[in-house]
C-alpha positions in Angstrom: 0.0 0.1 -0.1 1.2 3.7 -0.7 1.4 6.4 1.5 -1.6 8.0 -0.1 -3.8 4.8 0.3 -2.5 4.9 4.0 -4.2 8.1 4.5 -7.3 7.1 2.8 -7.1 4.1 5.3 -7.4 6.7 8.3 -4.5 7.9 9.4 -2.9 11.3 7.8 -0.7 14.0 8.0 -0.8 15.3 11.7 0.4 19.0 12.6 0.5 18.4 16.1 3.0 17.0 18.1 2.0 15.1 21.4 4.0 14.2 24.0 3.8 10.4 24.9 3.0 8.8 28.5 6.0 8.8 31.0 4.4 5.6 32.5 6.3 2.2 31.6 3.7 0.0 30.9 5.7 -3.2 30.7 6.8 -2.4 34.3 3.2 -1.9 35.3 2.3 -5.4 33.8 5.1 -6.7 35.7 4.4 -5.2 39.3 0.6 -5.0 39.4 -1.3 -7.6 41.8 -4.6 -7.1 40.0 -5.1 -7.7 36.2 -3.5 -5.1 34.1 -6.0 -3.8 31.6 -5.7 -1.9 28.3 -9.1 -0.8 27.7 -10.3 0.1 24.2 -12.0 3.0 22.7 -14.1 1.8 19.8 -17.4 2.7 18.5 -18.1 -0.3 15.8 -16.6 -3.0 14.6 -16.8 -5.9 11.8 -17.9 -8.6 14.1 -20.4 -6.5 16.2 -21.3 -3.6 14.0 -22.3 -0.7 15.8 -21.2 -1.0 19.7 -21.6 2.5 21.0 -23.4 5.6 19.9 -20.5 8.0 18.9 -20.0 10.2 21.9 -16.9 11.9 24.1 -14.1 9.7 23.8 -12.3 11.8 26.5 -15.5 11.0 29.2 -15.2 7.4 28.1 -11.4 7.3 28.8 -11.7 8.8 32.1 -14.4 6.3 33.1 -12.0 3.3 32.2 -9.1 5.0 34.1 -11.0 5.8 37.2 -12.4 2.2 37.2 -8.6 1.1 37.2 -7.2 0.5 33.5 -3.6 1.0 33.3 -3.6 2.1 29.6 -5.8 3.0 26.5 -6.2 1.6 22.9 -8.0 3.9 20.5 -9.0 2.8 17.0 -7.8 5.2 14.4 -9.2 3.6 11.6 -12.5 5.0 10.2 -13.9 2.4 8.0 -14.1 -0.3 9.8 -14.1 0.8 13.4 -15.5 4.3 13.2 -12.1 5.6 14.6 -10.2 8.9 14.2 -6.9 10.0 14.8 -8.9 13.2 16.5 -10.3 10.7 18.8 -6.7 9.6 19.8 -5.4 13.3 20.1 -8.4 14.4 22.3 -7.7 11.5 24.4 -3.8 11.9 24.7 -4.2 15.7 25.7 -6.2 14.4 28.7 -4.6 11.5 30.6 -1.3 10.5 31.4 -1.4 6.8 30.8 0.2 4.9 27.9 -2.0 4.8 24.7 -2.1 2.5 21.6 -2.9 3.8 18.5 -4.8 0.7 17.0 -5.0 0.6 13.5 -4.0 -1.7 10.7 -0.4 -0.4 9.8 0.3 -0.6 6.2 2.8 2.0 5.6 5.5 4.0 7.4 3.7 7.1 7.4 1.3 5.5 9.6 4.1 5.2 12.0 4.9 8.9 11.8 1.6 9.9 12.8 1.6 7.8 15.8 4.8 9.5 16.6 2.8 12.7 16.3 -0.2 12.0 17.8 2.0 10.8 21.0 1.0 7.1 20.8 3.4 5.1 23.4 2.3 1.6 21.3 1.8 0.9 17.7 0.2 -2.4 16.8 1.4 -4.7 14.0 -0.4 -7.9 12.9 1.8 -10.8 12.5 -0.4 -12.8 9.7 -0.3 -9.7 7.2 3.5 -9.8 7.2 3.5 -13.9 7.1 1.1 -13.6 4.0 3.7 -11.4 2.2 1.5 -8.4 1.8 4.2 -6.1 3.6 7.8 -5.8 4.1 9.8 -7.5 6.2 8.1 -6.7 9.8 11.6 -6.3 11.6 11.9 -3.0 9.3 8.5 -1.8 10.7 9.7 -2.6 14.2 12.9 -0.9 14.0 11.1 1.9 12.2 8.9 2.5 15.2 11.6 2.2 17.7 13.5 4.6 16.1 10.2 7.0 16.4 10.3 6.2 20.0 7.3 4.0 20.1 7.0 0.5 21.8 5.5 -2.1 19.5 2.7 -4.8 19.9 2.7 -7.8 17.7 -0.5 -9.8 17.5 -0.9 -13.3 16.4 -3.8 -15.5 16.2 -2.2 -18.8 15.4 0.6 -20.9 16.9 2.8 -20.3 13.5 2.2 -16.5 13.9 3.1 -16.6 17.5 6.4 -18.5 16.8 7.2 -15.7 14.3 6.3 -12.9 16.6 8.6 -14.3 19.2 11.3 -13.9 16.8 10.9 -10.3 16.3 12.1 -7.3 18.5 8.6 -6.6 19.6 8.1 -5.1 23.1 4.5 -6.7 23.6 3.3 -10.0 22.0 -0.6 -9.9 21.8 -2.7 -13.0 21.2 -6.0 -12.2 19.5 -8.4 -14.6 20.6 -10.7 -13.6 17.2 -9.7 -15.1 14.0 -9.7 -12.1 11.8 -10.5 -14.0 8.7 -13.6 -15.6 10.0 -14.4 -13.1 12.9 -14.8 -16.3 15.0 -14.2 -15.9 18.6 -12.5 -18.5 21.0 -10.6 -17.6 24.4 -9.4 -21.0 24.1 -7.0 -19.8 21.8 -4.9 -18.1 24.1 -4.7 -21.3 26.1 -3.9 -23.4 23.3 -1.3 -20.9 21.7 0.9 -20.7 24.8 0.7 -24.5 25.9 4.0 -25.6 25.4 5.7 -22.1 24.7 8.4 -20.5 26.8 7.2 -16.8 27.2 10.2 -14.4 26.6 8.1 -11.2 27.0 4.8 -10.2 28.2 1.7 -11.5 26.7 -1.5 -9.7 25.8 -4.8 -11.5 25.5 -7.1 -9.6 23.3 -10.7 -10.1 22.1 -13.9 -11.8 23.7 -13.0 -10.8 27.4 -16.2 -9.8 29.6 -16.2 -11.2 33.0 -14.0 -11.9 36.0 -13.7 -15.5 35.1 -12.5 -14.8 31.5 -9.7 -12.8 33.1 -9.0 -15.7 35.5 -9.0 -18.2 32.9 -6.6 -16.5 30.9 -4.0 -15.5 33.4 -4.1 -19.4 34.7 -3.1 -20.1 30.8 -0.4 -17.4 30.8 -1.6 -14.4 29.9 -0.1 -11.4 31.6 -2.4 -8.3 30.2 -5.7 -8.2 28.9 -7.0 -5.9 26.1 -10.9 -5.2 26.6 -13.2 -3.3 24.1 -16.4 -4.3 22.9 -17.7 -5.5 26.3 -16.8 -2.3 28.0 -17.9 0.0 24.9 -21.6 -1.8 25.5 -21.7 -1.3 29.0 -24.0 1.2 31.0 -21.3 1.4 33.5 -18.0 1.3 32.0 -16.2 2.5 35.2 -17.8 -0.3 37.4 -17.2 -3.0 35.0 -13.7 -2.0 34.5 -13.6 -2.4 38.4 -14.8 -5.8 38.2 -12.4 -7.0 35.8 -9.2 -5.5 37.4 -10.3 -7.1 40.6 -10.7 -10.5 39.3 -7.0 -11.1 40.3 
């Protein structure tokens, strides 16, 4: 994908340069006695359609942090998730916690944008590189690191997970949702981690709704948890974040 296509995909030239968080998320994951949650602000998704009526992302972010979320993920992809870089920047200006720019990164111009909007983390999806849609994943990781970004590499299968472990990613994510079929199964985290030696913190993503889900994933090797849809559908985001945080 060329730079113009990447811009059309949702991340464009940013005029501002916002500061990142001063909080080390990896250390938080290491020392936090409770469940470390990265909570996600997204208003729709391919699997669920509309999740929540468009509303103030800052108030949502503040509710999540009040509930105990240690980091935030904000969707910047407009076409599939009704996201926006502007939402990210609004939240970045209002909070001090680490933030993940959640997008389908296909061009380095998107990494440039992540730096400018104050992202602490960027997402790379391992399957896109394994299917040779893109250049070498290490080239993107290295570029992100040069821009001062930490890199989350996301896997869904054992082979993708093996490949992700070979990279210099700062954090490895396991997506419990199959991006091809949109099927969801929390056993994905369990099955992938079974027999693998963890060399970095593991973030379990998608399908987390209850304290029991957190406890199951923690038991099978997850160190942190990305929760979006179940919270965005909630009438009381703060209270539901608290319940998940206190599952451990």
